C-alpha positions in Angstrom: -34.7 -58.5 19.0 -31.7 -57.0 20.5 -29.3 -59.0 22.6 -27.6 -57.9 25.7 -24.3 -57.5 23.8 -25.9 -55.0 21.3 -26.9 -52.8 24.3 -23.3 -52.6 25.3 -21.7 -52.4 21.8 -24.0 -49.7 20.3 -23.1 -47.0 22.9 -19.4 -47.9 22.7 -19.6 -47.6 18.9 -21.4 -44.2 19.2 -18.9 -42.9 21.7 -16.0 -44.1 19.6 -17.5 -42.4 16.5 -18.0 -39.1 18.4 -14.5 -39.2 19.8 -13.1 -39.8 16.3 -15.1 -36.9 15.0 -14.3 -34.5 17.8 -10.6 -35.4 18.1 -9.4 -33.3 15.1 -11.3 -30.3 16.4 -9.7 -30.5 19.8 -6.3 -31.1 18.2 -6.8 -28.0 15.9 -7.6 -25.9 19.0 -4.4 -27.1 20.6 -2.3 -26.4 17.5 -4.0 -22.9 17.0 -3.0 -22.0 20.6 0.7 -22.6 19.7 0.7 -20.5 16.4 2.4 -17.1 16.7 1.1 -14.6 14.3 2.4 -11.1 13.6 1.1 -8.1 11.6 3.1 -5.5 9.8 1.6 -2.2 8.5 3.6 -1.7 5.4 2.0 1.7 4.7 3.5 3.0 8.0 6.9 1.5 7.0 6.8 3.4 3.7 5.7 6.6 5.4 7.3 6.7 8.8 10.7 4.9 8.4 13.8 7.1 8.2 14.9 5.2 5.1 11.6 6.0 3.3 11.9 9.7 4.3 15.4 9.7 2.9 14.1 8.4 -0.4 11.5 11.1 -0.5 14.1 13.8 0.2 16.3 12.3 -2.5 13.6 12.5 -5.1 12.4 16.0 -4.3 15.3 17.9 -6.0 15.3 15.5 -8.9 11.7 16.4 -9.7 11.3 19.9 -8.3 12.5 21.7 -11.5 10.1 19.8 -13.7 7.2 20.5 -11.2 8.1 24.2 -11.2 8.0 24.3 -15.0 4.5 22.7 -15.0 3.3 25.2 -12.4 4.7 28.0 -14.5 2.7 26.7 -17.5 -0.4 26.3 -15.4 -0.1 30.0 -14.3 0.5 31.0 -18.0 -2.7 29.2 -19.0 -4.7 30.8 -16.2 -3.4 34.2 -17.2 -4.3 33.6 -20.9 -7.8 32.3 -19.9 -8.3 35.4 -17.8 -7.1 37.7 -20.6 -9.5 35.9 -23.0 -12.4 36.4 -20.6 -11.6 40.1 -20.1 -10.9 41.0 -23.7 -13.2 38.7 -25.5 -15.6 41.5 -26.5 -12.8 43.8 -27.7 -10.7 41.2 -29.6 -11.3 40.6 -33.3 -12.7 37.2 -34.2 -9.3 36.2 -35.7 -7.3 37.3 -32.6 -9.8 35.6 -30.2 -9.7 32.4 -32.3 -5.8 32.5 -32.3 -5.7 32.9 -28.5 -8.2 30.1 -28.0 -6.1 27.8 -30.0 -3.0 28.9 -28.1 -4.9 28.2 -24.8 -6.0 24.8 -26.1 -2.5 23.9 -27.2 -1.1 25.1 -23.9 -3.7 23.0 -22.0 -2.8 19.9 -23.9 0.9 20.5 -23.3 0.3 20.9 -19.6 -1.8 17.7 -19.4 0.9 15.8 -21.3 3.7 17.2 -19.1 1.7 16.4 -15.9 1.1 12.8 -17.1 4.8 12.4 -18.0 5.8 13.9 -14.7 3.6 11.5 -12.7 4.8 8.5 -14.8 8.5 9.5 -14.2 7.9 10.2 -10.5 6.1 6.9 -10.0 8.8 4.9 -11.8 11.5 6.5 -9.7 9.5 6.1 -6.5 9.0 2.4 -7.4 12.7 1.9 -8.0 13.7 3.6 -4.8 11.1 2.1 -2.7 12.0 -1.4 -3.9 15.2 -1.1 -1.9 13.1 0.0 1.2 10.8 -3.0 0.6 13.8 -5.4 0.3 15.3 -4.1 3.5 12.0 -4.2 5.3 11.4 -7.8 4.2 14.9 -8.8 5.5 14.2 -7.2 8.8 10.7 -8.9 9.1 12.3 -12.2 8.3 15.0 -11.7 11.0 12.3 -10.7 13.5 10.2 -13.8 12.5 13.2 -16.1 13.0 14.4 -14.6 16.2 11.0 -14.4 17.9 9.8 -17.7 16.3 6.7 -16.3 14.4 4.8 -18.9 12.4 3.1 -16.3 10.2 3.5 -12.5 9.6 0.8 -10.8 7.4 1.0 -7.5 5.6 -2.6 -6.9 4.9 -5.6 -7.5 7.2 -9.1 -6.4 7.7 -8.4 -6.2 11.4 -5.2 -6.7 13.3 -5.0 -6.5 17.1 -2.3 -4.2 18.4 -1.1 -7.2 20.4 0.2 -8.8 17.2 1.3 -5.6 15.4 5.1 -5.7 15.0 5.4 -2.5 12.9 7.2 -0.5 15.6 9.8 -3.3 16.0 10.4 -3.3 12.2 10.7 0.5 12.1 13.2 0.4 15.0 15.2 -2.4 13.3 15.2 -0.4 10.0 16.7 2.6 11.8 19.8 0.5 12.8 
């Protein structure tokens, strides 16, 4: 049998329990409203910033000669392949075999040269873009401190243009 006091205490206990359960959710909403988040598109920084364009211009002459040599070898291989196809019926077996080995050697050399070229280029790009990355990070930190951001992310599945600070970073990098 329930007493009169139990009719009063039970609803109070239930409302107290509900308020204790719901309070963190309400507080979390209030805290979330005060958080300032920004997004930076690093790909745009590495493509569109003047400093990144300068890095690309700096690397072009350094690697253009090597690239031209590779293109020259590719043309030589195409010409040899074409010659082999045209004259395969008129060449002796020994001569055709010699030219096929020559073409295979040239093709291997081209592949090796292309691989070494890509590795060298990637290494130099990584070295040069490390300075761009460092400067961009400094600019992002400065913006975050001045504008009182709580979080700035570089990668997102979706980022609203409202929180995208990429243009501000690009402008700050230009200074």
